[in-house]
C-alpha positions as CSV (number, residue, x, y, z in Angstrom):
1,F,-7.0,-1.1,-9.8
2,Q,-8.8,-2.5,-6.7
3,V,-9.5,-1.7,-3.2
4,G,-7.3,-3.4,-0.6
5,E,-7.3,-3.4,3.1
6,I,-3.8,-3.3,4.9
7,I,-3.9,-6.1,7.5
8,A,-0.2,-5.9,8.5
9,C,2.6,-3.5,8.0
10,E,6.2,-3.2,8.9
11,A,9.4,-1.2,8.2
12,V,11.7,-2.7,5.8
13,P,15.1,-3.4,7.6
14,K,18.0,-1.3,6.5
15,S,15.7,1.1,4.6
16,K,15.0,4.8,5.5
17,K,12.0,5.0,3.1
18,L,10.3,1.7,2.7
19,L,7.2,0.1,4.5
20,C,6.1,-3.5,3.7
21,S,2.3,-4.0,3.9
22,Q,0.3,-7.1,3.7
23,V,-2.7,-6.1,1.7
24,K,-6.0,-8.1,1.4
25,V,-7.4,-7.8,-2.0
26,G,-10.5,-9.9,-2.4
27,S,-9.5,-13.5,-1.3
28,Q,-5.8,-12.9,-1.9
29,V,-3.2,-11.2,0.3
30,K,-0.4,-9.2,-1.7
31,Q,2.8,-8.0,-0.3
32,I,3.4,-4.4,-1.4
33,V,6.6,-2.4,-0.7
34,S,6.1,1.4,-0.8
35,G,8.4,4.4,-0.1
36,I,6.0,6.0,2.3
37,K,7.8,5.5,5.7
38,A,8.4,9.4,6.0
39,H,4.7,10.1,5.8
40,Y,3.1,7.1,7.6
41,T,4.0,4.6,10.5
42,P,3.3,0.9,10.3
43,E,0.9,1.3,13.0
44,E,-1.4,3.8,11.3
45,M,-1.3,1.9,8.1
46,V,-3.1,-1.3,9.6
47,G,-6.8,-1.2,8.9
48,K,-6.7,1.4,6.2
49,K,-8.6,0.7,2.9
50,V,-6.4,1.8,0.0
51,M,-6.4,2.0,-3.7
52,V,-4.1,-0.6,-5.1
53,L,-2.5,-1.4,-8.5
54,T,-2.5,-5.3,-8.5
55,N,-1.5,-6.2,-12.1
56,L,2.3,-5.3,-11.8
57,K,4.9,-8.0,-12.3
58,P,6.5,-8.7,-8.9
59,A,9.7,-6.7,-8.1
60,K,12.3,-6.7,-5.6
61,L,12.9,-3.5,-3.5
62,A,15.8,-3.5,-0.8
63,G,15.6,-7.3,-1.2
64,V,11.8,-7.7,-0.4
65,V,9.3,-8.7,-3.1
66,S,6.5,-6.2,-3.9
67,E,3.5,-7.4,-5.8
68,G,1.6,-4.2,-6.5
69,M,1.5,-0.4,-5.8
70,L,-0.4,1.7,-3.2
71,L,-1.8,4.9,-4.9
72,C,-0.9,8.2,-3.4
73,A,-1.3,11.9,-4.2
74,E,1.6,14.3,-3.7
75,D,1.2,18.1,-3.1
76,A,3.6,20.8,-4.1
77,D,5.5,20.4,-0.7
78,G,6.2,16.7,-1.3
79,N,3.6,15.6,1.4
80,L,1.9,12.2,0.4
81,A,-1.7,11.1,1.1
82,L,-2.9,7.5,0.4
83,M,-5.8,7.3,-2.0
84,T,-8.8,5.9,0.1
85,P,-12.4,5.1,-1.1
86,E,-14.9,8.0,-0.2
87,R,-17.4,5.3,1.1
88,E,-16.9,1.9,2.8
89,M,-16.0,-0.5,0.0
90,P,-15.0,-4.3,0.5
91,A,-11.3,-5.2,-0.1
92,G,-11.2,-6.5,-3.8
93,A,-13.8,-4.1,-5.1
94,E,-12.7,-2.9,-8.7
95,I,-11.9,0.7,-9.2
96,C,-13.4,1.8,-12.5
């Protein structure tokens, strides 16, 4: 688990649920596809610091390669909230 900074984000074509984010994690940029389109717009994603699971095997979602997972919490009504660091942390900081 590491802190990532979303540097770009766009909707995945032909998908009602997916966003594709470019996430800076340390010196790397990982492409992460997540099913959060109903809760966040691509514009509001850019610049967010988020918690990222980085050691997943790459997988294709709707034909787009995803190299990790953004961590969210979900309430009883199905609303999602991205997990973000409480204090300012650099992209790549380890979550322990």
